[in-house]
C-alpha positions as CSV (number, residue, x, y, z in Angstrom):
1,M,52.4,-43.7,52.2
2,A,50.1,-40.6,51.7
3,K,47.2,-41.1,49.4
4,Q,47.8,-39.7,45.9
5,P,45.6,-36.8,44.9
6,L,43.0,-37.2,42.3
7,V,44.1,-35.8,38.9
8,V,41.6,-33.3,37.6
9,G,41.7,-32.3,33.9
10,H,41.2,-28.6,34.1
11,R,38.9,-27.6,31.2
12,G,39.9,-31.0,29.9
13,W,43.5,-31.0,28.7
14,L,43.9,-27.3,28.5
15,A,47.6,-27.2,27.7
16,K,47.2,-29.1,24.5
17,Y,43.5,-28.9,23.3
18,P,40.9,-26.1,22.9
19,E,39.6,-25.8,26.4
20,N,36.1,-26.9,27.5
21,T,35.5,-28.7,24.2
22,L,34.5,-32.4,23.8
23,V,37.9,-33.1,22.2
24,S,39.7,-31.6,25.2
25,L,37.6,-33.4,27.8
26,R,37.8,-36.7,25.9
27,A,41.6,-36.5,25.6
28,A,41.9,-36.0,29.3
29,L,39.7,-39.0,29.9
30,D,41.9,-41.0,27.5
31,L,44.9,-40.0,29.5
32,G,43.4,-41.6,32.6
33,V,42.3,-38.6,34.7
34,D,40.2,-39.2,37.8
35,A,38.0,-36.1,37.3
36,L,37.1,-33.3,34.9
37,E,36.6,-29.6,35.6
38,F,34.7,-27.4,33.3
39,D,32.8,-24.0,33.2
40,L,29.1,-23.2,32.9
41,H,27.2,-20.3,31.4
42,L,23.5,-20.0,30.4
43,S,22.4,-19.3,26.9
44,R,19.8,-16.7,26.1
45,D,17.2,-19.4,25.7
46,G,18.0,-21.1,29.0
47,H,20.5,-23.9,28.0
48,V,23.6,-24.7,30.1
49,V,26.6,-24.5,27.9
50,V,30.3,-25.3,28.7
51,V,32.5,-22.3,28.1
52,H,34.8,-20.3,30.4
53,D,34.4,-16.7,29.5
54,A,31.3,-14.6,29.6
55,T,32.2,-13.3,26.2
56,L,32.9,-15.3,23.0
57,E,35.9,-13.6,21.4
58,R,38.8,-15.5,23.1
59,T,37.8,-19.1,22.4
60,T,35.4,-18.9,19.5
61,D,35.0,-17.0,16.2
62,G,31.9,-15.3,17.6
63,T,31.5,-12.0,19.4
64,G,29.5,-10.6,22.3
65,R,28.2,-12.2,25.5
66,V,27.3,-15.9,25.7
67,S,24.1,-14.9,27.5
68,D,23.0,-12.9,24.5
69,H,23.0,-15.8,22.2
70,T,20.6,-18.8,21.8
71,L,21.9,-22.3,21.9
72,S,21.4,-22.6,18.1
73,E,23.5,-19.5,17.6
74,L,26.2,-20.7,19.9
75,R,26.4,-24.1,18.3
76,R,27.2,-22.5,14.9
77,L,30.4,-21.0,16.3
78,D,33.9,-22.6,15.9
79,A,35.3,-23.2,19.4
80,G,38.4,-25.0,18.3
81,G,40.1,-23.2,15.4
82,W,41.8,-20.7,17.6
83,R,43.9,-23.5,19.1
84,G,44.9,-25.0,15.8
85,R,43.7,-25.9,12.3
86,E,43.2,-29.5,13.4
87,F,40.5,-28.4,15.8
88,R,38.4,-26.5,13.5
89,G,34.7,-27.3,13.8
90,E,34.8,-28.1,17.5
91,R,31.6,-26.7,19.1
92,I,30.6,-25.2,22.4
93,P,29.2,-28.3,24.2
94,T,26.1,-28.4,26.3
95,L,26.3,-29.7,29.8
96,E,24.2,-32.7,28.8
97,E,26.8,-33.7,26.3
98,V,29.6,-33.4,28.8
99,L,27.7,-35.5,31.4
100,A,27.1,-38.2,28.7
101,L,30.8,-38.2,27.9
102,A,32.1,-39.0,31.3
103,P,32.1,-42.7,32.3
104,P,31.1,-44.0,35.7
105,G,33.7,-43.3,38.4
106,V,34.9,-40.0,37.0
107,L,34.2,-37.1,39.3
108,L,32.8,-33.9,37.6
109,Y,33.6,-30.5,38.9
110,A,31.2,-28.1,37.3
111,E,32.2,-24.4,37.9
112,V,29.3,-22.0,37.6
113,K,30.4,-18.7,36.0
114,D,27.0,-17.3,35.2
115,C,25.5,-17.0,38.7
116,R,22.1,-15.6,37.9
117,P,19.1,-17.3,39.7
118,A,18.0,-18.9,36.4
119,M,21.2,-20.9,36.4
120,A,20.4,-22.6,39.6
121,E,16.8,-23.3,38.4
122,T,18.1,-24.9,35.2
123,L,21.1,-26.7,36.7
124,V,19.5,-28.5,39.6
125,P,17.4,-31.0,37.6
126,L,20.5,-31.8,35.4
127,V,22.9,-32.6,38.2
128,A,20.8,-33.7,41.1
129,P,20.3,-37.2,39.6
130,L,24.1,-37.7,39.5
131,G,24.5,-37.7,43.3
132,E,28.1,-37.9,44.4
133,A,29.4,-38.0,40.8
134,V,29.2,-34.2,40.5
135,V,30.5,-31.2,42.5
136,V,29.1,-27.8,41.8
137,H,31.6,-25.1,42.7
138,S,31.9,-21.3,42.3
139,F,33.7,-18.2,43.5
140,E,30.3,-16.7,44.3
141,A,29.1,-17.3,47.8
142,D,25.6,-16.0,47.1
143,F,25.1,-18.5,44.3
144,L,26.4,-21.4,46.4
145,E,24.1,-20.5,49.3
146,G,21.1,-20.4,47.0
147,F,22.1,-23.6,45.2
148,R,22.5,-25.4,48.5
149,R,18.9,-24.4,49.4
150,A,17.6,-25.7,46.1
151,A,19.6,-28.9,46.0
152,P,20.9,-29.8,49.5
153,A,22.0,-33.3,48.4
154,V,24.4,-32.0,45.7
155,R,28.0,-31.5,46.7
156,T,29.3,-28.0,46.5
157,G,32.7,-26.4,46.6
158,L,34.0,-22.9,47.3
159,L,36.6,-21.5,44.9
160,G,39.0,-18.8,46.0
161,N,42.4,-17.5,47.0
162,V,43.6,-17.9,50.6
163,K,45.3,-14.5,50.5
164,K,42.0,-12.8,49.9
165,L,39.4,-15.0,51.7
166,D,39.1,-17.0,54.9
167,M,38.1,-20.1,52.9
168,L,37.7,-22.3,56.0
169,A,35.3,-19.9,57.7
170,E,33.4,-19.4,54.5
171,G,33.3,-23.1,53.6
172,R,31.8,-23.8,57.0
173,R,29.2,-21.0,56.7
174,L,28.1,-22.3,53.3
175,G,28.1,-25.9,54.2
176,C,30.4,-26.8,51.4
177,W,31.7,-30.3,50.7
178,G,34.9,-29.0,49.3
179,I,37.3,-26.0,49.6
180,H,38.9,-25.4,46.3
181,P,41.8,-22.8,46.5
182,C,44.3,-21.7,43.9
183,M,47.8,-22.8,45.0
184,E,49.0,-19.2,45.6
185,G,49.7,-18.9,49.4
186,L,48.4,-22.4,50.1
187,T,50.4,-24.5,52.5
188,P,50.4,-28.2,53.4
189,E,49.3,-27.2,57.0
190,M,46.2,-25.4,55.7
191,V,45.3,-28.4,53.5
192,A,45.8,-30.9,56.4
193,A,43.8,-28.7,58.8
194,W,40.8,-28.3,56.4
195,Q,40.8,-32.0,55.5
196,A,40.9,-32.9,59.2
197,E,37.7,-31.0,59.5
198,G,36.1,-33.2,56.8
199,F,36.5,-30.9,53.8
200,T,37.9,-32.2,50.6
201,V,40.5,-29.9,49.1
202,M,40.9,-29.5,45.3
203,A,43.9,-27.2,44.6
204,W,44.5,-25.6,41.2
205,A,46.0,-25.0,38.7
206,V,49.0,-27.1,37.8
207,R,50.4,-25.5,34.7
208,D,53.9,-27.1,34.5
209,E,56.2,-29.6,36.2
210,A,57.2,-27.2,39.0
211,D,53.5,-26.6,39.9
212,A,52.9,-30.3,39.8
213,R,55.7,-31.1,42.2
214,R,54.5,-28.4,44.6
215,G,50.9,-29.5,44.3
216,I,51.8,-33.0,45.2
217,E,53.6,-31.8,48.3
218,L,50.4,-29.9,49.4
219,A,48.7,-33.4,49.7
220,P,45.2,-32.3,48.7
221,F,42.3,-34.6,47.8
222,A,42.6,-33.5,44.2
223,L,44.7,-31.3,41.9
224,G,43.3,-29.4,38.9
225,A,45.8,-29.6,36.1
226,D,46.2,-27.8,32.7
227,C,48.8,-30.5,32.0
228,P,47.3,-33.7,33.4
229,D,49.9,-35.7,31.5
230,V,52.7,-34.1,33.5
231,L,50.9,-34.7,36.8
232,L,50.1,-38.3,36.0
233,R,53.8,-38.9,35.0
234,L,55.1,-37.6,38.3
235,L,52.6,-39.7,40.2
236,G,53.9,-42.8,38.3
237,R,50.6,-43.2,36.4
238,D,51.6,-42.5,32.9
């Protein structure tokens, strides 16, 4: 029997909770996910915060760019009320808070969105002590290249779309641990070939049951899921 993929809570439990908040990440952990995936930006005063967009309007009651606000200013924003009244008062977490939340054995996929050099300088001392518990991944090859030089022992992953990028060639060039494609255009043969070369493949994003069934057929190392509950159920782990 083929080994089951790891179930990755994409931004926590995105389908049900306000993404990238502690309540969302904690809910995914309570479900029994194997890993969490979340997004990183840098505040104006140099703190790594967990939020997806470069701007604040979609997921908070704030306005403007994340990078134009201090941590104190960001922490005053409501990052949950947009998803439902019951989530009012949820805050943008810091990376340190998320790292403290995850128990031993849970793999952490940290997606770098803000790829300025200052991010690598700030991120390295936070994640390097975690060893194999964390994977730093990004769409930006230049960031991954620089991060690898700064922290060669930290696992890295290349995000992308197989229809737009030769992910195998680029993963080799960058010395990545993982290749992390969206499922569009991805085939089981690609996944098997990459994993035969020693790469771990994390495919994303499972948004519904049809995606989950197709993702399982791809047989990757891990599957990023907006609805980890559905994926766990199909894997017989609910």
